[in-house]
N, C-alpha and C positions, 0 to 999 in steps of 0.2 A: 522455384520461380521466387524472385525475393518480392518484398511488398511495393504495392502503387504507392504507397505514402511517402516524402521523402524526411519526412518527420517519425513521430512516432504514431503507430498504425491504431486509430481507435478502433479496429474490428478485434485487437486483441482483449481490450476491458470487456467488449459485447459478449465474444467467445467465449468468456469464463476460461481464457488463456494467462490472465494477468497474475495469478499465483505464480507460475510457471516462469515468464519473464523478471516480475520482481526477485525473485532469488537469485534466477541464475546474474541477473543485472549487478545483484551485491558482490556475488562472486567476482564478475570479472571488473568490476570497482576495485575490490581488493587488491587481485593481481596488479592492474593498472598503475593503482597509488604503489602498490610494494616497490616496484620497477624504476618509482620515478622520487619517491621520497629518501631524502639527507639519512645519512647513517645513524642520525641520533635518535628518529621514531619508527614505530614499529603503526599497522594497523592492524586492529583486530576486530572481528565479530562477533556484534553484542546481540543479545536475545530480550525480547518482554514479551514473557509469556501471561497470560490469565486465563479465568472459566469463568463461562457464561453455563447458568442453569437456563433453561425454557424448554418450552413444548417441541419434540418431533417435527421438524422441518421450518421451526423458528430462526433459528441461528442463521439459518441462508440470508433470509430476509433480514434480518440484520445486520451481519454482513457483506452479504452480497459474496462473497466467495468462501468457498470452501475451506473449513481449517486446518494448517498446516500439520497438526496433531489434535486429532479426535478421539475420545473417550468417551464408550458410551455407558453412559452409570445410570440408577435409579438414585432418587436423592435420596436419606432420610425421614421420614413420614413425621412428623413431630406428635408426640404421643396425642394432644387435645385434638388431633383432628381427627383421629382416627376412632372417634366416637363417633354416633349417626347422628344426623342433624335434623332425622324427620321425627316427626309428633307420634307420640307414643300410639296411640290412635291410630295413624296410618302405617304402623308393622306388618309387614306382607306372615298370614300365615304359613304353616310350616308347607303347607301343599301349594302356594303361590311361591314360596321361596328358588331363587335362582342366580346366577354369576351375574354379578353387573361390572359395565366395561369401563374403565377407567385409563387415565393417562400417566405415567411416571415423566416425572421431569429426564431430560436431557442435561447430562454434565457433560460441556465442549469446553477442550484445551486449546486455545490457541497460541499462537508463537508468531512475533515478524521481528525480523533481523532485521539490524542498521549494523553503519560502522561507526569505531571510532581510531582516533589517531592521538596514538599516547606517546612520552615520553618511555623507556622504559625501567625496569627498575636497575635504582633505587628510587626514583625521581616516582613513577608512576602516575605521573600528571595527565590529566585528560587534556589535548588541546582541541579536538573539533571534532565534532559528531556531523555523523552524513546519517539522513533519513531519506528514505524513498517513501513516499506514503502508501498505504493499503487503502482500502475502501473503510475499513472500520474506521481511521483515522479521520475522516471527513465523515460519518454517520454523527451528529451532535445526539449524545443522550446518551448512547452505548458506552459499554464500558472500555474498549477500545480507545476510543475517544475520549474519555474522561482522563486516560493512563497517559497518552500521550500527549494531551492540551497541558496537563500539569507538567512534565519533561521540558517540553515545548517554550512554556513560561522561565522554566528555570534557566532555560541557552539565552532566551531573551532577553534576559535580564543581565548577562555578562557572566552566567559560569564559565562558559566555553565557547568558541568558536561553534556556528552551526551555520551545518548545508541542508538545507531541505527541498527534496526535491519532487514535484507535484505532476505525473504523467497519466493522470485520472480526469475526464470529462465528467464519471459524476461526480456525486457527493455534494457538501458544502464547505467550502473554504474557512477557515478560521479569521474573524473577524480583525483590522487593523484598523490602525490611526488614520489611514490615508485607504486609498480604495485601489483593488488590484486590477493590474492591467487587464484589457479586454482581451485575452489570450485563454484558448483550453486549456493549456497548459504553463507553468512556470518554475524556474529556480531561483532557490532564494540564496543568499548568505548574509550571514550575520556575523561580524568580528565582537569579541569580547571587549575590546576597549571602545567599541563605539554602540553598544548596546543601548537603545533598541532599536538602532538606526540599521535598515537592512537593504541591500538591493537585488533587486530581482530582476530578471531576465524573463521575457516573454516568450514561450514557445509554443508552436504550433506542427500540426499535423503536416501541412503542405509545404514545406521549408523544413530542412536540418536543424536537428536541435543546436542550442546554442553550445558555447563552453562555457562550462562552471568551474568558476576561481575556488579552489581551497585553498583560505586561510591557513597560514602555519604561525611559529613562531618568530618574532622578531631576532634577526634578521633574513632570516630565510624567507625566500618570495613564496608567492602564493604556486600550487599548482595548479597549471590550465587543465583542465578533464574533459574530455570530447567524450559524450556520451553515445552521437549518432552513432559512430562504428561501432561499440558495443552493442546498441536494440540493433544494429543489423545483422549482426555474428550471430547473435542470440535467435533471431529469426530465420535464418536460413536452415542452423545448425537443427533448431527443435520444430523445424519444418511446418511454423503456424500454416503454410497455407493451403496445408491439407483437410483443416479445420476451420478454414472461414471459407463462407461464399458471399462475395461482394457485391452481389446481386440483392441479395437480402438488408431489409432496412434494419437502424441497429437504437440502441438506446443510451445515451440519449440520441436523439435522432441528428442527422446534415442537415443542413439546410438546403433550401432547391440548387443555392448557385454551389454547394461543395458538393453536393451529385449529383452535377451536370460535370464538375471539377475532376471527380473519380472515375464517371463515366468514360470522358474524353482520356486520363490518364489509362485506364483497364483497355486500352484502344492499343493503347502503345508496348513493343515488342518489351519483354523483360527480361532481366539476365537469370539463364535457368539455374536453381538451387544445386549448389557442387556436393 
């Protein structure tokens, strides 16, 4: 069965399926752009990798999605920390000694992929960067947020054309000089020659996603990228409906009006999954 939501299904995020959708969407976007780009461009997938040190279990709370690559390893312990901090007169005698449970740090490597439209060699010029936000990009203070914020500021200052796609209801958006639209999702485009002026398309889950304009170098026209068919294709192919119970509440919660709308949609017939 297809999703009951005409736009991006919020249950995908709430049910732990976002990473799968994110990576598949990047691939589908790359295929769609490759077939439509003028011959003088190429589109390549890039990767942003970083390591987080945390107690076991804390990394999921910081990032709210499982790492794309996880490496469990104990961190090296500084020599100074190895000495006992207990007073000499409180040390246990030999007959009282026994094992003490301590917890090692876990080193987790995260990888976030994105797309770049470039001119091939010998120019090798970056033309447009396309980012689909991950939960860590919307979690202020985390390493993923800091790395992405640094990159985002560079593009909004005119390093290249920049496209940002936010299909997550959770997390916190970056501050802008003007207010964000009152919508759960958005699509943003910033042209290099107009930085830091951005065009934003509000996006919703109860209507199809708007087309996003991907800017190129003059005199080439923008490419209109239609995300909705790509999201629906991934939903059907990945059979997300098998992992989703639409009768359960989600976080962030739907409003009473949205819940009533969903219940009405669930009573409507849907196309079977092929």
